[in-house]
Every structure is written in C-alpha cells, then in structure tokens.
C-alpha positions in Angstrom: 0.0 0.1 -0.1 1.2 3.4 -0.9 0.8 6.2 1.8 0.5 9.6 0.3 -2.0 12.4 -0.3 -4.2 11.9 -3.2 -3.8 14.6 -5.7 -7.3 16.1 -6.1 -7.1 16.9 -9.9 -7.7 14.2 -12.4 -5.2 14.0 -15.2 -7.0 13.9 -18.5 -4.2 15.0 -20.7 -0.5 15.4 -20.7 -0.7 19.1 -20.0 -2.7 18.5 -16.8 0.3 16.8 -15.2 2.8 19.2 -13.6 5.2 19.5 -10.7 2.3 19.8 -8.2 2.1 16.0 -8.5 5.6 15.3 -7.3 5.7 12.7 -4.6 1.9 12.3 -4.8 -0.6 9.7 -6.1 -2.4 10.9 -9.2 -5.8 9.8 -10.8 -5.7 9.3 -14.6 -8.8 8.2 -16.4 -6.8 6.7 -19.3 -3.1 6.0 -18.7 -0.9 6.1 -21.7 2.8 5.9 -22.2 3.2 9.7 -22.5 1.6 10.4 -19.1 3.6 7.5 -17.5 6.9 8.8 -18.8 6.1 12.3 -17.6 4.9 11.1 -14.3 8.3 9.2 -13.8 10.2 12.4 -14.7 8.2 14.5 -12.1 8.5 11.9 -9.4 5.0 10.7 -9.0 4.6 8.0 -6.2 1.7 6.2 -7.7 -1.1 6.3 -10.4 -4.8 5.2 -9.9 -6.5 4.7 -13.3 -9.7 3.5 -14.9 -8.0 2.3 -18.0 -4.4 1.5 -18.6 -3.2 1.7 -22.3 0.4 1.8 -21.4 2.5 -1.3 -22.4 5.7 0.1 -20.6 7.0 -1.2 -17.3 7.7 1.4 -14.7 8.8 1.7 -11.1 5.7 3.8 -10.4 2.9 1.6 -8.8 -0.1 1.7 -11.1 -3.4 0.5 -9.8 -6.4 0.0 -12.1 -9.8 0.4 -10.4 -13.4 -0.2 -11.5 -15.7 2.8 -12.1 -17.5 2.2 -8.7 -14.2 2.5 -6.7 -13.3 5.5 -9.0 -16.3 7.5 -7.8 -15.4 7.0 -4.2 -12.0 8.7 -4.7 -11.8 12.4 -4.0 
C-alpha cells in the first residue's frame, strides 16, 4: 500500500500533469505511455487509473480500479 496524499485533480491530458504531482498519487482516467513517462520524470509516487493503455514497465505503482471505486476517490 502506498501512503501519500491523493492529488485532487484528475489528469485527463499530458498538460494537466505538472510539478504539483511530485511525491503524490495521481488519478488518470486513461493512462498512456506519455503520461506514464512524464509522471516518472516528475517523481509521482503512484497512479490510479480507470484504463491502462500503457505497455511500458515502470517503477511507479499503477493501480487500475473499477468505475464504482473511482467514484469513491476524491
């Protein structure tokens, strides 16, 4: 389990991801390679996503959740 503050903003496109996410867990509706790479550069601790389209391996923990659990996250 990752202990960190959940970043309140949902990342919908690459431009939404910035240094505010450093050392935090981010929420991404659809994770792709570009968002994953930028998250690594920024230093994101973890990613919670609805859909994972990335085929790349990463040291960042990625957790895919179902829509019911997604709605519970704030």
